[in-house]
C-alpha positions in Angstrom: 93.2 23.8 5.8 92.8 20.3 6.1 90.0 19.8 8.3 88.2 21.7 6.1 88.6 20.0 3.0 87.7 16.9 4.8 84.3 18.3 6.1 83.4 19.2 2.7 84.6 15.4 1.3 82.3 14.0 4.1 79.5 15.8 3.4 79.7 15.2 -0.1 80.2 11.5 0.6 77.4 11.5 2.6 74.7 13.2 0.8 75.7 11.0 -2.2 75.3 7.7 -0.3 71.8 8.9 0.8 70.6 9.6 -3.1 72.0 5.6 -3.5 70.0 4.0 -0.2 67.0 6.0 -0.5 65.1 3.5 -2.7 67.4 0.9 -1.4 67.0 -2.3 1.0 68.3 -1.4 4.5 66.7 -1.5 7.9 65.3 1.6 9.3 66.3 3.2 12.5 66.9 1.1 15.0 66.0 3.7 18.0 62.1 3.8 17.3 60.6 7.1 19.6 56.4 7.0 20.6 54.7 8.2 18.0 53.6 12.1 18.0 51.4 11.8 15.2 49.7 10.2 12.0 50.8 10.4 8.8 47.8 10.5 5.5 48.9 8.8 2.1 47.0 10.4 -0.9 45.6 9.7 -2.9 43.3 7.7 -1.0 42.9 5.2 -3.0 45.1 4.2 -6.0 47.3 1.0 -7.7 50.6 -0.6 -7.2 52.0 1.6 -9.8 50.3 5.4 -8.7 52.3 7.8 -7.2 51.9 8.8 -3.2 52.4 11.2 -0.9 52.2 11.1 2.4 51.5 14.7 5.2 51.6 14.2 8.2 49.6 15.9 11.4 52.2 18.1 12.5 55.5 19.2 12.6 58.6 17.5 13.9 60.3 18.3 17.0 62.3 21.3 17.0 65.1 19.8 17.3 64.5 17.7 13.9 66.9 17.9 11.2 65.9 15.6 9.0 63.4 12.3 8.5 63.6 9.0 7.2 60.2 6.7 6.2 60.2 3.2 6.0 57.4 0.8 4.9 56.3 -2.9 6.7 53.8 -5.3 5.6 53.4 -9.0 3.7 57.2 -8.8 1.9 59.5 -6.1 3.5 61.5 -6.7 6.2 60.1 -6.9 9.4 62.2 -4.1 10.4 61.1 -2.1 7.4 62.3 -1.0 4.4 63.5 2.7 3.8 61.5 4.2 0.8 63.1 7.7 1.9 66.6 8.3 3.0 68.2 10.7 5.2 66.4 14.1 4.1 66.4 17.6 5.2 63.2 18.8 6.8 63.7 21.8 4.8 63.2 20.2 1.0 59.9 19.4 1.7 56.4 21.4 1.7 54.3 22.2 5.0 50.8 21.4 4.7 48.1 23.6 6.6 48.0 21.9 9.7 52.4 22.5 10.0 52.7 18.8 8.7 55.2 17.9 6.2 54.0 17.0 2.7 56.0 13.5 1.8 56.0 12.9 -1.9 57.6 9.6 -2.4 60.1 9.2 -5.3 58.6 5.6 -6.1 55.6 3.5 -6.3 54.6 0.8 -4.1 55.4 -1.9 -7.4 58.5 -0.2 -7.1 59.4 -1.3 -3.3 58.2 -4.7 -3.9 60.4 -5.4 -6.7 63.6 -4.2 -4.6 62.5 -6.3 -1.7 62.3 -9.2 -3.6 58.4 -9.9 -3.9 55.9 -10.0 -6.6 52.0 -10.2 -4.2 51.2 -7.2 -2.8 48.5 -7.9 -0.1 47.2 -6.5 3.3 48.4 -3.8 5.4 51.4 -1.1 4.5 52.5 1.2 7.2 54.3 3.5 6.2 56.5 4.8 9.2 57.9 8.9 9.0 60.8 9.3 11.6 62.1 13.0 12.8 65.8 12.6 13.5 68.7 14.7 13.2 71.5 14.3 10.2 74.0 12.3 12.2 72.1 10.6 14.9 69.7 7.5 14.0 68.1 8.2 17.7 64.4 8.6 16.2 62.9 11.9 18.0 59.5 11.1 17.0 57.5 8.8 14.5 54.1 9.3 12.1 52.8 6.1 11.0 50.3 6.0 7.5 48.9 2.8 6.4 47.3 1.7 3.3 45.6 -1.8 2.7 45.7 -3.9 -0.5 42.3 -5.4 -1.2 44.0 -7.2 -4.7 47.7 -7.0 -6.1 47.4 -3.8 -7.9 44.9 -1.8 -5.8 44.8 -0.4 -2.4 42.9 1.9 0.4 43.7 4.1 2.8 41.5 3.0 5.5 40.9 -0.6 6.4 38.7 -2.3 5.0 37.8 -4.6 7.9 37.4 -1.6 10.1 32.8 -0.5 10.6 32.7 3.2 10.6 31.0 4.1 13.9 27.4 5.7 13.4 25.7 8.6 14.9 21.4 8.4 15.7 19.6 11.5 17.2 15.7 11.4 18.2 13.3 14.3 17.8 10.0 14.6 18.5 6.8 16.4 17.7 4.9 18.2 18.7 6.8 18.9 21.5 5.3 17.4 25.0 3.5 16.9 27.1 0.8 15.8 23.7 -3.0 15.2 24.5 -4.0 11.6 23.8 -4.6 10.5 20.5 -2.4 13.9 18.8 -0.5 12.6 15.7 3.5 12.4 17.7 6.1 12.3 14.9 9.5 10.5 15.8 12.5 11.8 13.4 15.7 9.4 13.6 18.9 11.1 12.1 21.3 8.9 11.5 25.0 10.0 10.7 27.4 9.6 8.6 25.0 10.3 5.5 25.6 7.5 3.7 24.5 4.3 6.6 21.5 2.4 5.3 19.5 0.9 7.5 16.1 0.6 9.6 15.0 2.0 12.4 13.2 0.7 15.2 11.2 3.8 17.4 10.7 2.4 20.7 8.4 3.2 24.0 9.9 2.4 27.2 12.2 0.1 25.4 9.3 -1.8 23.2 9.1 -1.3 19.8 7.0 1.2 18.6 5.5 0.0 14.9 8.0 -1.6 12.1 11.4 -0.7 11.4 11.3 2.2 8.9 14.0 2.1 6.1 16.1 5.4 6.2 16.5 7.6 3.8 18.6 10.5 2.4 20.0 10.0 6.2 16.4 10.2 8.0 13.5 7.6 8.9 10.5 8.7 10.3 7.4 7.1 12.1 3.9 9.3 12.8 1.7 7.4 15.7 -1.7 8.1 17.6 -1.3 5.3 19.6 1.3 6.8 22.6 -1.5 5.9 25.7 -1.3 9.0 28.4 1.3 9.2 30.4 5.2 9.3 30.8 7.2 7.6 27.7 11.3 7.1 27.0 11.6 7.5 23.3 14.7 6.4 21.5 15.6 5.5 18.0 17.7 2.6 17.5 19.5 2.4 14.2 20.3 -1.3 12.7 22.6 -0.9 9.6 21.9 -3.0 6.8 25.9 -4.0 5.5 28.8 -4.5 7.2 30.5 -1.2 6.8 28.8 0.3 9.7 28.2 0.0 13.6 24.7 0.5 14.6 24.1 3.3 17.2 20.8 4.4 19.6 19.5 7.8 20.2 19.9 9.1 23.6 16.3 8.7 25.4 13.7 11.6 25.1 11.2 12.3 28.1 8.1 12.8 26.4 4.6 12.9 28.6 1.2 12.4 27.2 -2.2 13.5 29.0 -5.5 12.6 29.1 -7.7 13.8 26.2 -10.7 15.5 28.2 -13.8 13.3 28.3 -15.8 13.9 25.2 -19.1 15.6 25.7 -22.4 13.7 25.1 -25.8 14.9 24.8 -29.2 13.0 25.0 -32.9 13.3 23.3 -35.6 12.0 24.0 -38.4 10.5 22.0 -42.1 8.9 22.8 -44.8 7.1 20.8 -47.6 7.0 20.6 -46.7 11.2 21.1 -48.6 12.6 23.8 -51.0 10.5 25.8 -52.1 6.8 26.1 -54.6 5.0 28.1 -54.1 2.9 30.9 -52.2 -0.8 29.7 -51.1 0.5 25.7 -47.9 0.2 25.8 -45.5 3.3 25.5 -42.2 3.0 23.4 -39.1 6.0 24.5 -36.1 6.0 22.4 -33.0 7.4 24.0 -30.7 8.9 20.9 -27.2 9.4 22.6 -24.4 11.5 20.6 -21.5 11.1 19.7 -22.3 7.4 18.3 -19.3 6.1 19.4 -20.2 6.7 23.4 -20.7 3.7 25.3 -22.4 3.2 28.8 -26.6 2.8 29.2 -29.5 5.0 29.4 -31.9 4.8 32.7 -35.3 5.7 31.4 -36.8 8.0 34.4 -40.6 8.9 35.4 -41.6 11.7 37.2 -44.9 11.9 39.3 -45.6 14.1 41.9 -42.2 15.3 42.4 -41.5 11.8 42.6 -38.4 9.9 40.1 -38.0 6.6 39.6 -36.3 4.1 36.8 -38.3 2.8 34.2 -35.7 0.7 33.0 -31.7 0.5 32.1 -30.7 0.1 28.9 -27.4 -0.6 26.9 -26.7 1.7 23.9 -26.3 0.1 20.8 -25.1 2.6 17.6 -26.4 5.5 19.8 -29.5 4.4 21.2 -31.3 2.8 23.7 -35.3 1.7 23.1 -37.3 0.8 26.5 -41.6 0.3 26.2 -43.6 -0.8 29.0 -47.7 -0.9 29.6 -47.5 -1.1 33.1 -47.8 3.0 33.4 -50.5 4.4 36.1 -53.1 7.3 34.6 -52.2 10.5 35.0 -49.6 13.2 34.5 -45.7 11.9 33.8 -42.8 13.7 32.8 -40.2 10.9 31.1 -35.7 11.8 31.0 -33.6 9.7 29.6 -30.0 9.7 31.6 -26.7 8.1 29.6 -24.4 7.1 31.9 -21.0 6.4 30.5 -19.2 3.2 30.8 -16.1 5.3 31.5 -16.4 8.4 32.8 -12.8 9.8 31.4 -13.9 9.3 28.0 -17.0 10.4 28.0 -19.5 13.2 29.5 -22.5 11.3 31.4 -25.8 13.2 29.6 -29.9 13.8 30.5 -32.8 14.5 27.8 -35.1 17.6 28.1 -38.7 16.0 30.2 -40.9 15.1 27.6 -44.5 15.1 29.2 -47.1 12.5 29.1 -50.5 11.8 30.0 -52.0 8.1 31.0 -56.1 8.4 30.2 -58.8 5.9 31.6 -58.7 2.4 30.6 -61.6 2.8 27.6 -61.9 -1.6 27.5 -60.4 -3.2 24.7 -62.5 -4.1 21.1 -62.4 -7.1 18.7 -63.3 -7.2 15.0 -63.8 -9.5 11.8 -63.5 -8.8 8.4 -65.6 -10.9 5.9 -63.6 -11.4 2.3 -64.7 -12.9 -0.9 -62.4 -13.2 -3.8 -63.8 -13.1 -7.7 -61.1 -14.7 -9.8 -59.3 -12.9 -12.6 -58.9 -15.2 -14.7 -54.8 -15.6 -16.7 -54.3 -15.4 -19.8 -52.1 -18.8 -20.7 -49.8 -19.6 -24.1 -47.8 -22.5 -24.9 -46.4 -24.7 -27.6 -46.7 -28.4 -27.6 -44.0 -29.2 -29.1 -40.6 -26.5 -29.1 -38.7 -27.4 -31.5 -38.7 -26.5 -34.9 -36.6 -27.9 -38.1 -36.9 -26.1 -41.5 -35.1 -28.1 -44.7 -31.4 -27.7 -45.5 -31.8 -24.2 -47.9 -31.3 -24.7 -50.9 -29.2 -22.9 -54.1 -32.3 -20.8 -55.3 -33.0 -20.2 -59.6 -30.5 -17.8 -59.5 -28.4 -19.0 -57.5 -28.4 -15.6 -55.2 -29.9 -16.8 -52.1 -30.0 -20.0 -50.4 -33.5 -20.3 -49.5 -35.6 -22.8 -46.7 -40.3 -23.2 -45.8 -41.4 -24.6 -43.4 -44.2 -23.4 -40.2 -43.8 -23.1 -36.8 -45.9 -25.4 -34.4 -49.1 -24.5 -33.3 -49.7 -22.1 -30.5 -52.2 -22.3 -27.7 -53.8 -19.2 -26.5 -56.1 -19.4 -23.5 -58.3 -16.8 -22.1 -59.9 -17.8 -18.7 -60.1 -13.0 -17.4 -62.8 -11.4 -16.2 -64.1 -8.9 -18.3 -63.1 -10.0 -21.6 -60.2 -7.5 -22.1 -58.9 -9.0 -25.2 -55.1 -10.1 -26.3 -52.4 -9.6 -28.7 -49.8 -12.4 -29.6 -46.5 -11.1 -31.5 -42.8 -12.6 -32.2 -39.6 -12.1 -32.4 -36.6 -14.4 -33.7 -32.8 -13.8 -32.8 -29.8 -14.8 -35.5 -29.0 -17.8 -35.9 -26.1 -19.6 -34.9 -24.2 -22.8 -35.3 -22.5 -22.2 -31.4 -19.4 -21.0 -32.4 -18.5 -17.7 -34.6 -21.1 -18.3 -37.6 -24.4 -16.8 -37.5 -27.7 -15.7 -39.9 -29.3 -13.0 -39.4 -32.2 -12.9 -38.2 -33.9 -10.2 -40.4 -33.6 -13.0 -42.9 -36.5 -15.0 -41.2 -40.4 -14.5 -42.7 -43.6 -15.2 -42.1 -47.2 -15.8 -42.5 -49.7 -15.5 -39.6 -52.4 -18.0 -39.6 -55.2 -19.1 -37.1 -55.6 -22.8 -37.2 -58.8 -22.7 -35.0 -60.7 -20.7 -32.2 -63.5 -20.8 -29.7 -67.2 -20.1 -31.1 -67.5 -16.9 -28.8 -63.7 -15.6 -30.1 -63.1 -13.0 -32.4 -59.6 -14.0 -33.6 -57.5 -12.1 -36.5 -54.1 -12.9 -37.9 -51.3 -11.0 -38.1 -50.1 -9.6 -41.2 -47.4 -11.1 -43.5 -43.7 -10.1 -43.4 -41.2 -11.0 -45.6 -37.5 -12.1 -45.6 -34.9 -10.2 -45.8 -33.1 -10.9 -49.0 -30.0 -12.5 -47.2 -28.7 -10.1 -45.5 -25.0 -10.2 -44.0 -24.6 -11.2 -40.0 -23.7 -7.7 -39.0 -26.7 -5.6 -41.0 -28.3 -3.8 -37.5 -31.9 -3.6 -39.4 -35.1 -4.7 -38.3 -36.4 -6.7 -41.6 -38.3 -9.8 -41.1 -39.1 -11.3 -37.9 -36.0 -9.8 -36.6 -38.0 -7.0 -34.7 -41.5 -7.8 -32.6 -44.1 -8.5 -35.9 -47.8 -9.9 -34.7 -49.0 -12.9 -34.7 -52.6 -12.4 -34.1 -54.7 -10.5 -31.8 -57.8 -11.9 -30.1 -61.1 -10.8 -27.9 -63.8 -13.1 -26.0 -62.9 -16.2 -23.8 -62.1 -19.6 -25.3 -58.9 -21.2 -26.4 -57.2 -20.4 -29.7 -54.5 -22.0 -31.8 -52.0 -19.7 -34.3 -49.8 -20.7 -37.4 -47.3 -19.3 -39.1 -45.7 -20.2 -42.3 -41.6 -19.8 -42.3 -39.4 -17.9 -44.8 -35.8 -18.0 -44.6 -33.1 -16.4 -46.8 -29.6 -17.4 -46.3 -26.7 -15.6 -48.1 -24.6 -17.7 -50.7 -21.6 -16.8 -48.2 -23.2 -18.8 -45.2 -20.4 -21.5 -44.0 -22.0 -25.1 -43.5 -23.3 -26.2 -39.6 -26.6 -26.3 -38.0 -27.4 -23.2 -37.0 -29.7 -22.7 -34.6 -32.1 -19.5 -33.5 -34.6 -18.6 -30.4 -38.4 -17.3 -31.6 -40.0 -15.7 -28.4 -43.5 -15.6 -28.4 -45.4 -13.1 -26.0 -49.1 -12.4 -25.2 -50.6 -9.7 -23.9 
């Protein structure tokens, strides 16, 4: 009886001791075993006051009955501080992978306060130790780490660690391709969040410019792969420090030479059909396509014997040759295209053009005898192109600003053969002060007159044109001299002098200033 009572007392005392020491500052187990797995802290990110749970990557050894959890890191004892005391494994849940789910009863801030420090920084490692209830020897450990990036925030991944990336390369169309065919290289970069650029390479040499990764992919299409074997790769370079770069496996790719492009050659001869001996004969060969580089041999077959008259380079799809040394008789002309690169273009020969060179008929010369009857001219001029009208004055009923004057004399001289007659008309622009103010040209009128004329001339002055009654600058009418008006009409050869009296009506709203218009006089 005494033994059983003592056992119960010890068991109860041990349970109490474990409960007291669970959050206390005591050393972790002294006998540590090799790690048998890892553990993960959840949530992945949190604060110093967050509740955390440890999930091991597997179960403890079959002979383990209890666990202890300790934490190490800046501020905690070098040997670690227990955060979970000696607790039966059976008290914890089991994850899908068979591991233990161990909720921590306190926060990192609580553990730091117990250890006597206030600043959480850097890496902290929790170690889940599998053991028996009364044996301090570890049967296996599951470590898990968190990193405090500030005094209050943590994450369960190392902020200094870079994430590895993978890059794969797909090429279409499938090998082999024909030279000049567009080939598309598609690089797929993982993980999906990795940002950066992909440099595609051909046999180790950069192919085009780097391409920015979008949606986990980068793509380049090129038609510049030459005939032969290629080793295509995609090299991913991250734009930040969170990821490592990566290079795809090489894709062997074959490009076959494109077949030579067929050409056609046509021949034209001028003059057509026949020419006399010693006369120039021109031959023009047209080669298609016009991009074909090479030369044309112009050939002449006479009596079954073929000779080359000349060889001319092709330019823009044509070549021309001229000769005056063909003998009399029947000829057959052909044009033979010889490509510069026979792998790019085929040669071709025109159809035969039959031709006859006739006997020499001698040469002739001629002279032209010419005399010219002068047609004469119709000339209009003014000695002084500047007319200044007096400043406009307010009229009697104060409704307009008016002024009058005269144009300077206009000289019209007609010396044309045949006496066709003439007419002179005038048309004025709007008056402007050189800025934003105007007087409508409709407000200028005239009374034409004939000053004098030649004895053989008949000259009649044009009709009077009344000035508009001070219309606004924006008025679009055709009154006054704003439209073309007759100054005079005349017949007969000689010189006449014309004039006209002017009248200008300006609106009373006209802003002060010097206004100028151009009167264009036209003689026809």
